[in-house]
DOMARTOR-192221 format. One record per residue (C-alpha): x, y, z. Coordinates in steps of 0.05 Angstrom, whole numbers, padded with zeros to 5 digits, always signed. Each point is the difference from the previous one (the first is absolute). Layout:
REM DOMARTOR-192221
XYZ/...
REM end
This chain:
REM DOMARTOR-192221
-02146+01004+00458/+00035-00067+00007/-00061-00032+00033/-00045+00024-00056/+00049-00029-00050/+00012-00069+00031/-00061-00009+00045/-00056+00040-00031/-00053-00038+00039/+00026+00022+00068/-00032+00056+00038/+00056+00047+00021/-00004+00058+00049/+00054+00053-00004/+00001+00025+00072/+00027+00071-00001/-00022+00072+00006/-00022+00045+00057/-00035-00027+00062/-00069+00014-00030/+00014-00039-00063/+00030-00058+00038/-00062-00003+00044/-00043-00004-00062/+00043-00057-00027/-00011-00040+00065/-00076+00000-00008/-00022-00072-00006/+00069-00030-00003/-00018-00049+00055/-00044-00035-00050/+00032-00064-00024/-00003+00015-00074/+00010+00075+00003/+00071-00003-00027/+00056-00049-00013/+00062+00043+00006/+00015+00064+00040/+00060+00041-00022/+00029+00053+00046/+00065+00031+00022/+00043-00012+00061/-00018+00068+00027/-00075-00011-00004/+00005-00071+00026/+00036+00026+00061/-00046+00061+00008/-00064-00042-00005/+00029-00059+00037/-00059-00004+00049/-00047-00010-00059/+00043-00050-00038/+00013-00045+00059/-00075-00008+00013/-00007-00039-00064/+00027-00070-00010/+00041+00000-00064/+00017-00063-00038/+00064+00026-00032/+00043+00060+00018/+00050+00016-00055/+00052+00054+00013/+00036+00028-00061/+00068+00032+00012/+00004-00040+00065/+00066+00032+00019/-00043+00057+00026/-00011-00042+00063/+00072-00023+00009/+00005+00036+00067/-00036-00042+00052/+00004+00058+00049/-00040+00047-00044/-00072+00017+00012/-00019-00022-00070/+00025-00071+00012/-00040-00006+00064/-00064+00029-00029/+00001-00044-00062/+00014-00061+00044/-00066+00013+00036/-00041-00010-00064/-00029-00070+00001/+00011-00043-00062/+00000-00074-00017/+00062+00006-00045/+00053+00052-00011/+00044+00014-00060/+00057+00049-00004/+00024+00026-00067/+00068+00034-00004/+00061+00001-00044/+00046+00014+00058/-00016-00045+00060/+00070+00012+00028/+00022+00073+00000/+00045+00017+00058/+00006-00060+00047/-00031-00067+00017/-00042+00031+00054/-00044+00032-00053/-00009-00069-00033/-00020-00028+00068/-00052+00055+00006/-00033-00021-00066/+00000-00073+00021/-00028+00017+00068/-00056+00039-00034/-00018-00060-00043/+00001-00050+00057/-00029+00041+00056/-00028-00046+00053/+00041-00059-00023/+00058-00030+00038/+00053+00039-00038/+00069+00015+00026/+00007+00064+00038/+00046+00057-00019/+00055-00016+00049/+00006-00073-00021/-00003+00020-00074/+00056+00050+00011/+00043-00050+00038/-00009-00053-00053/+00005+00040-00064/+00001+00075+00003/+00060+00015+00044/+00048-00053-00029/-00016+00015-00073/+00002+00076+00006/+00065-00003+00039/+00033-00045-00051/-00020+00046-00057/+00023+00063+00035/+00068-00032+00014/+00007-00012-00075/+00031-00068+00010/-00015-00063-00039/-00060-00037+00029/+00021-00062+00038/-00036-00066+00002/-00039+00017+00063/-00027+00064-00031/-00019-00036-00064/-00037-00052+00042/-00039+00056+00033/-00017+00029-00068/-00024-00068-00024/-00042-00008+00062/-00030+00069-00009/-00018-00018-00072/-00036-00061+00027/-00039+00042+00050/-00020+00052-00052/-00017-00047-00057/-00072-00016+00022/-00017+00074+00006/+00038+00033-00056/-00015-00004-00074/+00041+00039-00052/-00027+00018-00069/+00054+00032-00042/-00009+00044-00060/+00036-00050-00044/-00054-00051+00016/-00051+00046-00032/+00039+00037-00054/+00053-00041-00036/+00025+00060-00040/+00012+00047+00058/+00061+00043-00016/+00064-00002+00040/+00017+00047+00056/+00070+00029+00010/+00023+00038+00061/+00055+00053-00002/+00033+00032+00060/+00024+00072-00012/+00048+00028+00052/-00006+00076+00000/+00056+00043+00030/-00021+00057+00044/+00007+00070-00027/+00046+00050+00035/-00059+00032+00035/-00029-00067+00021/+00066-00024+00029/+00008+00065+00039/-00070-00004+00029/+00008-00075+00015/+00066+00008+00036/-00022+00063+00035/-00063-00034+00027/+00039-00060+00025/+00051+00044+00035/-00051+00040+00039/+00002-00007+00075/-00076-00008+00001/+00005-00060-00047/+00053-00034+00043/-00042+00012+00062/-00062-00030-00033/+00039-00062-00021/+00027-00009+00070/-00068+00010+00032/-00029-00064-00031/-00069+00031-00008/-00035-00032-00059/-00035+00062-00027/+00065+00040-00001/+00039-00055-00036/-00056-00009-00050/+00000+00075-00012/+00075+00000-00013/-00009-00057-00050/-00055+00039-00035/+00041+00064-00004/+00058-00038-00032/-00048-00030-00051/-00025+00070-00017/+00071+00023-00014/+00011-00060-00045/-00064+00012-00039/+00010+00075-00009/+00034+00053+00044/-00060+00046-00008/-00040-00049+00043/+00050+00012+00056/+00017+00073-00012/-00032+00041-00056/+00044+00046-00041/-00020+00070+00024/-00027+00056-00044/+00051+00054+00013/-00027+00070+00014/+00032+00062+00029/-00014+00022+00071/-00033+00068-00006/+00018+00053+00052/-00042+00062+00005/+00061+00039+00025/+00070-00013-00026/+00062+00000+00043/+00027+00061-00037/-00061+00039+00023/+00030+00003+00069/+00053+00047-00027/-00051+00044-00037/+00002+00054+00054/+00076+00003-00002/-00004+00003-00075/-00047+00059+00002/+00037+00037+00056/+00071-00009-00022/+00021-00025-00068/-00060+00020-00041/-00003+00068+00034/+00072+00013-00017/-00010-00021-00072/-00062+00044-00009/+00030+00062+00034/-00004+00066-00037/+00059+00020-00043/+00010+00064+00039/+00012-00038+00065/+00038-00060-00027/+00031+00011-00068/+00029-00062-00032/+00020+00041-00060/+00060+00025+00040/+00036-00065-00011/-00033-00013-00068/-00045-00057+00022/-00063+00028-00033/+00013-00013-00073/-00069+00019-00024/-00006+00069+00033/+00029+00035-00061/-00045-00032-00051/-00035+00067-00013/+00066+00030-00026/+00013-00001-00074/+00062-00032-00028/+00026+00066-00028/-00006+00036+00067/+00038-00057+00034/+00057+00006-00050/+00005+00076+00008/+00001-00008+00076/+00065-00039-00005/+00035+00063-00025/-00020+00037+00064/+00041-00046+00043/+00049+00043+00041/+00027-00053+00045/+00072+00015-00020/-00006+00070+00029/-00018-00021+00070/+00051+00010+00056/+00049-00057+00014/-00019-00033-00067/+00049-00055-00015/+00040+00011+00064/+00020-00058+00044/+00010-00001+00074/+00071-00024-00004/+00036-00049+00044/-00036-00015+00065/+00032+00031+00062/+00015-00043+00060/-00045+00009+00059/+00045+00033+00052/-00033+00009+00068/+00063+00012+00040/+00019+00070-00024/-00042+00062-00014/+00035+00013-00066/-00011-00071-00024/-00074+00002+00019/-00012+00066-00035/+00033-00026-00063/-00045-00062+00001/-00064+00042+00012/+00017+00045-00059/+00007-00061-00044/-00069-00026+00021/-00033+00068-00013/+00030+00004-00070/-00020-00071-00017/-00072+00014+00022/-00004+00063-00043/+00028-00035-00061/-00049-00059+00008/-00059+00048+00007/+00017+00038-00063/+00013-00065-00037/-00070-00025+00018/-00030+00066-00023/+00037-00006-00065/-00023-00071-00011/-00073+00017+00011/+00004+00062-00044/+00031-00041-00056/-00052-00055+00009/-00058+00049-00006/+00028+00035-00060/+00017-00063-00039/-00066-00037+00011/-00035-00026-00063/-00074-00020+00006/-00017-00073-00017/-00065+00022-00033/+00004+00071-00024/-00060+00046-00001/-00003-00006-00076/-00006-00077+00005/-00054+00004+00054/-00041+00050-00040/+00003-00045-00062/-00025-00060+00040/-00055+00041+00033/-00024+00023-00068/-00014-00072-00022/-00075-00015-00004/-00011-00064+00041/+00039-00059+00026/+00015-00058-00047/-00056-00051+00009/-00024-00059-00041/-00049+00016-00056/-00053-00040+00037/-00005+00057+00050/-00023+00050-00053/-00074+00010-00011/+00011+00012-00074/+00055-00025-00045/+00022+00030-00065/-00009-00045-00059/+00070+00008-00026/+00028-00026+00066/-00036-00066-00007/+00054-00027-00046/+00059+00024+00042/+00011-00067+00035/+00070+00015+00023/-00021+00063+00035/-00061-00034+00028/+00041-00057+00030/+00055+00045+00028/-00044+00022+00059/-00038-00059+00029/-00059+00001+00047/+00004-00026+00071/-00040-00063-00017/+00044-00016-00061/+00064+00008+00039/-00028-00042+00058/-00017-00055-00050/+00072+00000-00025/+00025-00004+00071/-00042-00062+00019/+00058-00050-00011/+00046+00042+00043/-00053+00008+00054/-00013-00075+00001/+00075-00015+00006/+00021+00051+00052/-00062+00019+00039/+00000-00062+00045/+00029+00022+00068/-00056+00018+00047/+00025+00046+00055/-00009-00025+00070/-00027+00066+00026/-00032+00060-00034/-00024+00066+00030/-00061+00038-00022/+00029+00069+00013/+00062-00007-00042/-00029+00035-00061/-00018+00061+00042/+00071+00003+00029/+00039-00017-00063/-00042+00043-00047/-00007+00060+00044/-00007+00062-00043/-00022-00039-00062/-00074-00004+00016/-00018+00043-00060/+00040-00045-00047/-00035-00062+00026/-00069+00031-00008/+00015+00020-00072/+00013-00072-00022/-00046-00021-00057/-00059-00046+00012/+00018-00074-00001/+00072+00012+00021/-00010-00043+00062/-00025-00058-00042/+00065+00000-00039/+00039-00015+00063/-00053-00047+00029/+00031-00065-00024/+00070+00016+00025/-00026+00026+00067/-00042-00062+00011/+00059-00046-00013/+00039+00039+00052/-00057-00002+00050/-00020-00075-00001/+00037-00062-00024/-00037-00065-00014/+00039-00066-00002/+00017-00021-00070/-00048-00052-00027/+00057-00047-00021/+00024-00003+00073/-00060-00045+00015/+00035-00055-00041/+00073+00015+00015/-00012+00004+00075/-00020-00074+00001/+00039-00060-00023/-00063-00041-00013/-00031+00052-00045/+00064+00003-00041/-00003-00075-00011/-00074+00005-00013/+00010+00053-00054/+00049-00045-00037/-00045-00061+00006/-00062+00037-00023/+00036+00028-00060/+00022-00070-00019/-00069-00031+00010/-00034+00056-00038/+00044-00012-00061/-00015-00074+00004/-00076+00009+00001/-00009-00026+00071/-00049+00024+00052/+00016+00010+00073/-00031-00012+00069/+00034+00038+00057/-00016-00020+00072/+00021+00036+00063/-00016-00003+00074/-00007+00074+00012/-00055+00045-00027/+00046+00060+00000/+00046-00037-00047/-00058-00003-00049/-00002+00076+00001/+00074+00003-00017/-00009-00052-00055/-00056+00042-00030/+00046+00061-00004/+00055-00044-00028/-00044-00030-00055/-00028+00068-00018/+00070+00028-00005/+00019-00054-00051/-00067+00004-00036/-00025-00071+00013/-00074-00016+00002/-00021-00035+00064/-00057-00020+00045/+00000+00000+00076/-00035-00045+00050/+00005+00009+00075/-00041-00005+00063/-00039+00063-00017/-00026-00029-00065/-00074-00016+00004/-00022-00072-00007/-00042+00016-00062/+00060+00033-00033/+00049-00057+00010/-00031-00044-00053/-00004+00058-00049/+00073+00017+00010/+00024-00071-00009/-00042-00011-00062/+00024+00064-00031/+00072-00018+00012/-00008-00069-00031/-00038+00028-00060/+00041+00062-00016/+00072-00016-00022/+00017+00074+00000/+00002-00001+00077/+00071-00019+00016/+00000-00005+00076/-00046-00022+00055/+00022+00022+00070/-00033-00027+00062/+00012-00013+00073/+00013-00073+00018/-00058-00002+00050/-00051+00028-00049/+00022-00031-00066/+00027-00066+00026/-00065-00039-00002/-00065-00002-00038/+00022+00032-00066/+00022-00027-00067/+00057+00038-00034/+00022-00048-00055/+00009+00059-00046/+00069+00010+00031/+00058-00047-00007/+00049+00035+00047/-00008+00007+00075/+00045+00048+00039/+00003-00002+00076/+00025+00069+00020/+00007-00026+00071/-00011-00069+00031/-00052-00021+00051/+00019-00030+00067/-00044-00058-00022/+00026-00031-00065/-00068-00032-00014/-00030+00069-00008/+00050+00013-00056/-00017-00067-00030/-00073+00019-00003/+00019+00065-00035/+00039-00041-00051/-00061-00041-00013/-00038+00061-00024/+00039-00006-00065/+00022-00073+00001/-00067-00034-00002/-00046-00036-00047/-00010+00043-00061/+00072+00025-00004/+00031-00015-00068/+00070+00029+00011/+00057-00018+00047/-00002+00041+00064/+00063+00034+00026/+00002+00021+00072/+00049+00053+00024/+00013+00012+00073/+00036+00064+00020/+00044-00005+00062/+00045+00056+00025/+00071-00024+00007/+00033-00002+00070/-00064+00020+00036/-00053-00032+00044/-00036-00023-00063/+00054-00052-00013/-00012-00029+00069/-00075+00000-00013/+00012-00038-00065/+00040-00053+00036/-00056-00008+00051/-00051-00006-00057/+00042-00053-00034/+00000-00040+00065/-00076+00003+00001/-00002-00022-00073/+00045-00058+00018/-00046-00019+00057/-00060+00002-00046/+00036-00041-00053/+00021-00051+00052/-00068-00008+00034/-00051+00013-00055/+00033-00004-00069/+00037-00065+00012/-00058-00032+00036/-00035-00015-00067/-00069+00011+00030/-00035-00007-00067/-00063-00038-00017/+00040-00062-00020/+00022-00010+00072/-00072-00002+00023/-00019-00058-00045/+00069-00034+00002/+00003+00001-00075/+00067-00026-00025/-00020-00027-00068/-00013+00054-00052/-00036-00051-00045/-00049-00019+00055/-00011+00074+00015/-00015+00014-00073/-00051-00057-00003/-00033+00023+00064/-00007+00071-00025/-00025-00024-00067/-00061-00032+00032/-00027+00068+00019/+00016+00037-00065/-00043+00010-00061/+00012-00043-00061/+00027+00060-00039/+00047+00018+00056/+00026-00071+00006/+00013-00004-00074/+00035+00068-00002/+00043-00020+00059/+00021-00065-00033/+00019+00036-00064/+00040+00052+00038/+00035-00054+00040/+00021-00038-00063/+00026+00065-00032/+00038+00019+00063/+00031-00069+00006/+00019+00000-00074/+00034+00067+00007/+00038-00022+00062/+00020-00064-00033/+00025+00037-00062/+00041+00046+00043/+00031-00058+00037/+00015-00034-00066/+00036+00062-00025/+00042+00014+00061/+00008-00069+00033/+00067-00035-00001/-00034-00068+00002/+00008-00051-00056/-00046+00008-00061/-00064-00038+00005/-00002+00000+00075/-00048+00057+00008/-00052-00011-00055/-00066+00035+00010/-00061-00037-00023/-00068+00025-00020/-00038-00050+00042/-00028+00008+00070/+00047+00033+00050/+00001-00024+00071/-00022+00056+00046/-00029+00042-00056/+00065+00037-00008/-00006+00034+00068/+00059-00038+00029/+00048+00050-00030/+00033+00041+00055/-00024+00072-00002/+00043+00060+00010/-00019+00054+00048/-00017+00061-00042/+00017+00048+00056/+00074+00013-00006/+00037+00032+00057/+00060+00035-00031/+00035+00045+00049/+00043+00054-00034/+00042+00046+00043/+00006+00068-00033/+00053+00050+00016/+00043-00043+00042/+00051-00056-00006/+00020+00007+00072/-00017-00046+00055/-00057+00019+00045/+00028+00028+00064/-00027-00015+00067/-00043+00055+00030/+00025+00042+00057/-00014-00019+00071/-00049+00058+00009/-00042-00022-00061/-00001-00073+00022/-00020+00022+00070/-00058+00042-00025/-00027-00055-00046/+00007-00053+00054/-00035+00045+00049/-00057+00019-00046/-00009-00070-00028/-00037-00024+00062/-00060+00041-00020/-00005+00006-00076/-00073+00017+00007/+00020+00071+00015/+00019+00005-00073/-00046-00050-00034/-00067+00016+00032/+00004+00076-00004/-00023+00045-00056/+00048+00017-00057/+00058+00042+00025/-00008+00075-00010/
REM end
């Protein structure tokens, strides 16, 4: 599209598709005037390397040149084999992790030339500079001389073109650091993982893969504990046979057999324990039976045994006297028991007399709701109080819903399938006579007692970052802002989707599974539809090649090992076409490995600022232009008349405004700063410009000093740092 816009006369081949299509595109391309430009991807250029290196190319231009920053990669070697008269690398991040990557780009440009080798380059520049930055000390004169020499070496090969050179009205960019405390669950999982013996053994082993895995697990805990250990869905363990069933035989043989024995063999009525055996007796008969009580006429009634005799075993007379006392006491006790039982039987009053039972039995049917009747009398339709006094099962279940939701929450650890048979033995007929739909009434309560899902709000409250994100999104939503959220892990996108749905925010998602043809549609829809509040994406998928100027807020849920990757993600919103200031929020979990990663990323940013940003490798350094007036005149020779006139008018207006401001706020004497209307030397371009990209670092949630990371964290980062490609060249984390 860009070639058609700026160079419509060029013949352009878009080299992509399946092998059959690519073979068709190569028909006749050895002819001199078959095409002018061939556009392809890194993957296809490497895959069809044998075909590309047969042809002598005049210019090889690599966009996103940081893709070949690893000189040990197969891609770097294959692209180096393609013959070309000139080479041009386009990238916004020539220095990402270390100076070795910058050397790889320079070596690719000057292949075959007498360029310094990697060892000499490291001894001269890489090792001293990186060591000085890691130590955090002020750079001494020797280090600054090395930096100046490195700028001299790079200046012939490096040209910077900044956004402010193209767009004068580019909005500012502000960066905010948000320190997020770990939740209680996160802190428990973090400390528990670090205290494992397996973790300590892996750290002591020094094996790279194990240490990298530990670092990744800690990052998962910081992002969300569900990435490390998912909250389980609690269900009961179902046993076909309960523990109480082992005593079923004893139950049948002993206790139940005794309870179900016939009254003739075991009569509980003797001691008055069967209170309902006399329910067939009328109340009048029971009262008359009381008068038949002849307990007072029994022998020994009311007599006492007297004073106990001493037990004398030495003399015959004493022993006989003691034996007579025992015999009399036994006889008195026997007749006292007979009198007690006789009085108990004669004075018994039934709980439900035969008259009461007969009245109840004569009632027509049980009391049921009117909804159970096939026909209803018309005059009962208006009796609301009677109708509401007896409610149906469904109505009563509806009233009990709040109580069920409040108290039916404890899922038993173990349930047995044979408990109803054991507990309800003898009530089979009652269970079978239940009305239809009775099981549905108890379905909700029974399900809540059988399975317990984690509460939806726990997704947010289990994670400190999501709690901060909820507050930030609520604030941005009320202010009319739109959000970009980037993360390293694809599984975090799944959690963010659930989180955004829970709060009711509209969003779009872009990840590695998104088709190429859908990427442009998704980005255009987000920019065009202001109702879509959030755009979530993985840093690897959404960091390059898309325009998301519809958003003015960028949130990094987690940071990349390579700070330049995050900078590319920032540029999705802070680019030409943006009309609002862009605010960037970076979430970092407090007192975790992420703080150490942030310090390492800041060291890399410092290295980039020292080597690239302060080198001033702009187009002015190529032409040694020091006079703005001469530059303006030189550029005017190649502009149209209308453009030159418009530029002169704009320059006079700008100079007039600047002069007026200086006159208003200057402390100089009056008359010393008069602005005239005549010709202005330099066309007004000599006024110092101000960088429109502001870097305002705001620390949220903390006024405390940043603590040094623990020795274990520093050890892991230092160990893993020697091969950052493990993290930067792989697919998005899952």
